[in-house]
MARMAR-434365 format. One record per residue (C-alpha): residue number from 1; residue in three letters; x, y, z. Coordinates in steps of 0.05 Angstrom, whole numbers. Layout:
N
SITE  seq  type       x       y       z
SITE  NUM   ala       X       Y       Z
...
This chain:
304
SITE  seq  type       x       y       z
SITE    1   unk     536   -1004     221
SITE    2   unk     548    -954     277
SITE    3   unk     623    -966     271
SITE    4   unk     620    -951     197
SITE    5   unk     580    -887     208
SITE    6   unk     628    -866     263
SITE    7   unk     687    -879     217
SITE    8   unk     661    -836     160
SITE    9   unk     634    -782     206
SITE   10   unk     705    -770     229
SITE   11   unk     722    -745     160
SITE   12   unk     682    -681     174
SITE   13   unk     641    -645     120
SITE   14   unk     614    -690      65
SITE   15   unk     652    -653      11
SITE   16   unk     719    -668      44
SITE   17   unk     760    -723      10
SITE   18   unk     772    -782      59
SITE   19   unk     846    -791      79
SITE   20   unk     847    -858      43
SITE   21   unk     837    -821     -22
SITE   22   unk     907    -794     -16
SITE   23   unk     930    -864     -36
SITE   24   unk     890    -863    -101
SITE   25   unk     926    -849    -167
SITE   26   unk     931    -775    -183
SITE   27   unk     883    -780    -242
SITE   28   unk     831    -814    -199
SITE   29   unk     838    -761    -146
SITE   30   unk     828    -705    -197
SITE   31   unk     766    -740    -225
SITE   32   unk     738    -750    -155
SITE   33   unk     749    -677    -137
SITE   34   unk     714    -654    -201
SITE   35   unk     654    -697    -185
SITE   36   unk     650    -671    -114
SITE   37   unk     654    -598    -138
SITE   38   unk     598    -613    -188
SITE   39   unk     554    -641    -133
SITE   40   unk     573    -588     -81
SITE   41   unk     590    -525    -121
SITE   42   unk     623    -465     -88
SITE   43   unk     578    -406     -68
SITE   44   unk     553    -375    -133
SITE   45   unk     565    -302    -150
SITE   46   unk     504    -257    -137
SITE   47   unk     460    -257    -198
SITE   48   unk     442    -189    -227
SITE   49   unk     367    -175    -231
SITE   50   unk     339    -192    -299
SITE   51   unk     268    -163    -294
SITE   52   unk     270     -95    -262
SITE   53   unk     208     -51    -255
SITE   54   unk     210      22    -236
SITE   55   unk     150      58    -206
SITE   56   unk     185     125    -194
SITE   57   unk     208     178    -244
SITE   58   unk     278     186    -216
SITE   59   unk     287     110    -213
SITE   60   unk     264     108    -286
SITE   61   unk     321     154    -306
SITE   62   unk     373     115    -268
SITE   63   unk     348      49    -295
SITE   64   unk     350      76    -367
SITE   65   unk     420     104    -357
SITE   66   unk     451      44    -321
SITE   67   unk     416     -21    -339
SITE   68   unk     422     -65    -400
SITE   69   unk     358     -57    -442
SITE   70   unk     339    -130    -430
SITE   71   unk     339    -118    -355
SITE   72   unk     283     -66    -359
SITE   73   unk     214     -98    -352
SITE   74   unk     175     -33    -345
SITE   75   unk     178      40    -325
SITE   76   unk     130      88    -292
SITE   77   unk      80     129    -334
SITE   78   unk     120     192    -318
SITE   79   unk     181     165    -354
SITE   80   unk     155     188    -422
SITE   81   unk     132     258    -400
SITE   82   unk     180     305    -438
SITE   83   unk     168     362    -388
SITE   84   unk     189     320    -328
SITE   85   unk     233     264    -354
SITE   86   unk     302     278    -380
SITE   87   unk     303     208    -409
SITE   88   unk     235     211    -443
SITE   89   unk     262     197    -513
SITE   90   unk     295     133    -489
SITE   91   unk     236     113    -446
SITE   92   unk     186     107    -504
SITE   93   unk     221      43    -526
SITE   94   unk     199       7    -462
SITE   95   unk     134     -10    -429
SITE   96   unk     115      49    -385
SITE   97   unk      52      33    -346
SITE   98   unk      81       9    -280
SITE   99   unk      45      46    -224
SITE  100   unk      -7       2    -189
SITE  101   unk      14     -60    -151
SITE  102   unk     -30    -104    -195
SITE  103   unk       8     -82    -257
SITE  104   unk      76     -94    -225
SITE  105   unk      56    -163    -201
SITE  106   unk      35    -182    -271
SITE  107   unk     105    -166    -295
SITE  108   unk     137    -216    -247
SITE  109   unk     197    -172    -230
SITE  110   unk     257    -195    -190
SITE  111   unk     270    -122    -169
SITE  112   unk     225     -62    -160
SITE  113   unk     254       8    -156
SITE  114   unk     210      59    -119
SITE  115   unk     218     126     -86
SITE  116   unk     206     148     -14
SITE  117   unk     145     186     -38
SITE  118   unk     117     130     -83
SITE  119   unk      47     111     -60
SITE  120   unk      57      74       5
SITE  121   unk       0      25      -6
SITE  122   unk      33       1     -69
SITE  123   unk     101      -7     -36
SITE  124   unk      73     -43      24
SITE  125   unk      32     -92     -18
SITE  126   unk      92    -111     -61
SITE  127   unk     135    -121       1
SITE  128   unk      83    -164      35
SITE  129   unk      79    -208     -26
SITE  130   unk     153    -220     -24
SITE  131   unk     178    -175     -80
SITE  132   unk     245    -142     -71
SITE  133   unk     231     -67     -66
SITE  134   unk     288     -16     -63
SITE  135   unk     270      55     -43
SITE  136   unk     308     114     -71
SITE  137   unk     315     178     -30
SITE  138   unk     311     246     -64
SITE  139   unk     382     267     -79
SITE  140   unk     390     337     -51
SITE  141   unk     462     347     -74
SITE  142   unk     509     326    -129
SITE  143   unk     549     283     -81
SITE  144   unk     486     248     -57
SITE  145   unk     467     235    -129
SITE  146   unk     536     206    -144
SITE  147   unk     530     159     -84
SITE  148   unk     461     137    -108
SITE  149   unk     487     124    -178
SITE  150   unk     541      79    -150
SITE  151   unk     491      40    -107
SITE  152   unk     441      29    -163
SITE  153   unk     495      11    -213
SITE  154   unk     522     -42    -165
SITE  155   unk     452     -68    -152
SITE  156   unk     441     -76    -227
SITE  157   unk     509    -109    -237
SITE  158   unk     532     -50    -280
SITE  159   unk     588     -16    -240
SITE  160   unk     624       6    -303
SITE  161   unk     563      44    -327
SITE  162   unk     556      77    -260
SITE  163   unk     629      99    -260
SITE  164   unk     622     127    -331
SITE  165   unk     561     168    -312
SITE  166   unk     596     194    -249
SITE  167   unk     656     215    -291
SITE  168   unk     611     255    -338
SITE  169   unk     579     290    -279
SITE  170   unk     645     308    -248
SITE  171   unk     671     334    -315
SITE  172   unk     609     378    -323
SITE  173   unk     617     404    -251
SITE  174   unk     689     425    -267
SITE  175   unk     668     459    -332
SITE  176   unk     613     499    -299
SITE  177   unk     658     520    -241
SITE  178   unk     713     542    -288
SITE  179   unk     668     592    -325
SITE  180   unk     632     620    -263
SITE  181   unk     633     695    -259
SITE  182   unk     665     725    -196
SITE  183   unk     610     778    -196
SITE  184   unk     560     726    -172
SITE  185   unk     494     759    -192
SITE  186   unk     434     740    -149
SITE  187   unk     379     695    -173
SITE  188   unk     314     664    -147
SITE  189   unk     279     602    -174
SITE  190   unk     206     623    -179
SITE  191   unk     154     569    -196
SITE  192   unk      80     561    -201
SITE  193   unk      38     594    -146
SITE  194   unk     100     630    -123
SITE  195   unk     140     571     -97
SITE  196   unk     214     588     -87
SITE  197   unk     265     532     -87
SITE  198   unk     305     533     -22
SITE  199   unk     378     542     -10
SITE  200   unk     391     470      11
SITE  201   unk     370     437     -54
SITE  202   unk     403     407    -115
SITE  203   unk     381     466    -158
SITE  204   unk     412     515    -109
SITE  205   unk     478     477    -113
SITE  206   unk     476     478    -189
SITE  207   unk     465     554    -189
SITE  208   unk     522     565    -140
SITE  209   unk     570     523    -182
SITE  210   unk     552     564    -244
SITE  211   unk     566     628    -207
SITE  212   unk     499     653    -183
SITE  213   unk     481     675    -112
SITE  214   unk     416     644     -92
SITE  215   unk     372     693     -54
SITE  216   unk     325     638     -33
SITE  217   unk     357     633      36
SITE  218   unk     333     703      53
SITE  219   unk     263     688      28
SITE  220   unk     248     617      49
SITE  221   unk     307     587      86
SITE  222   unk     336     519      69
SITE  223   unk     280     476      42
SITE  224   unk     238     526       3
SITE  225   unk     167     552       7
SITE  226   unk     115     599     -22
SITE  227   unk     134     672     -29
SITE  228   unk      86     728     -46
SITE  229   unk      97     771    -107
SITE  230   unk     105     832     -61
SITE  231   unk     162     799     -22
SITE  232   unk     197     777     -85
SITE  233   unk     193     847    -115
SITE  234   unk     218     878     -50
SITE  235   unk     278     831     -51
SITE  236   unk     291     846    -124
SITE  237   unk     341     791    -144
SITE  238   unk     382     805    -206
SITE  239   unk     352     746    -244
SITE  240   unk     291     703    -242
SITE  241   unk     300     629    -256
SITE  242   unk     238     600    -290
SITE  243   unk     220     533    -322
SITE  244   unk     196     562    -388
SITE  245   unk     210     625    -428
SITE  246   unk     136     644    -433
SITE  247   unk      77     630    -388
SITE  248   unk       4     629    -409
SITE  249   unk     -42     649    -350
SITE  250   unk     -88     589    -362
SITE  251   unk     -97     574    -288
SITE  252   unk     -84     607    -220
SITE  253   unk     -17     573    -212
SITE  254   unk      10     603    -277
SITE  255   unk     -26     669    -270
SITE  256   unk      23     693    -217
SITE  257   unk      82     679    -263
SITE  258   unk      48     720    -318
SITE  259   unk      36     780    -273
SITE  260   unk      51     848    -306
SITE  261   unk      98     867    -249
SITE  262   unk     143     807    -264
SITE  263   unk     139     820    -338
SITE  264   unk     164     891    -327
SITE  265   unk     218     876    -276
SITE  266   unk     242     812    -310
SITE  267   unk     240     816    -385
SITE  268   unk     270     757    -424
SITE  269   unk     342     781    -415
SITE  270   unk     332     782    -339
SITE  271   unk     306     711    -337
SITE  272   unk     344     646    -335
SITE  273   unk     304     590    -365
SITE  274   unk     320     524    -332
SITE  275   unk     275     468    -358
SITE  276   unk     243     426    -304
SITE  277   unk     267     360    -334
SITE  278   unk     339     380    -318
SITE  279   unk     328     388    -243
SITE  280   unk     271     343    -222
SITE  281   unk     317     284    -208
SITE  282   unk     391     296    -218
SITE  283   unk     429     235    -237
SITE  284   unk     433     228    -313
SITE  285   unk     408     299    -323
SITE  286   unk     463     332    -283
SITE  287   unk     515     341    -339
SITE  288   unk     462     375    -383
SITE  289   unk     437     418    -325
SITE  290   unk     508     442    -307
SITE  291   unk     526     457    -380
SITE  292   unk     459     494    -389
SITE  293   unk     471     538    -328
SITE  294   unk     543     551    -348
SITE  295   unk     518     575    -415
SITE  296   unk     468     621    -381
SITE  297   unk     523     648    -336
SITE  298   unk     565     665    -397
SITE  299   unk     505     700    -429
SITE  300   unk     492     740    -367
SITE  301   unk     565     759    -361
SITE  302   unk     566     782    -433
SITE  303   unk     505     827    -424
SITE  304   unk     532     865    -364
């Protein structure tokens, strides 16, 4: 018995054909090889996730833009908010209640997309239970967003869709840059409670491409911060970038934006309306955001 074992062990891995098989008829050898491959198949190609759950708004948008519909098991509740989600019209077709860990577990996903700022307790519980959780960073530039699109598209097994979206973004970037005014009027993004978007943000880059000079650097530096009405008025940028054409002073956050001083200094023609849904995430919204700002730049140039 030991001699027999020793003799067959010398053949090496079990899926190797013994030397004696070389003497078999060719047809027999082909049949034997087919049987061995069936029993010991080659390493399979990675399988694309088939039940993907998103618990983050920006992940929602990427999933909707890149995945096959049947891959989407559920989206976050924010996905259908038309003020925040660029993909809200598409999101209503899918389940959109994925937020708490219990809900996600009930969906039995093979991939969960989350953000760095998604509730940590939810992320940690899903990870501990063995679910595959991928965290998305906030894209602070167009190039960072393009890289993220490529990564998520590859993860979903949809590289062609990722390449197509990247091409649309690059085309929009070229269009916006080609129509930018050399005059470069100044602008400041002014939000609720006086928050000014900083100079090192995606929105700042979009404004620069469209031909605006962002005065945020002089007011808040790179990341952004709260700026009093007095400081804004003293700086006096040429244009104010706001999320909506009109503001109702229904709470303290909106009351500042409806202040009479701003109404006088920045009438509608001195305001650039940039809807929040175009800049919250980047990704799929970037072509629309760039085209929107390019249109505003042409309007501004025509009025001066």
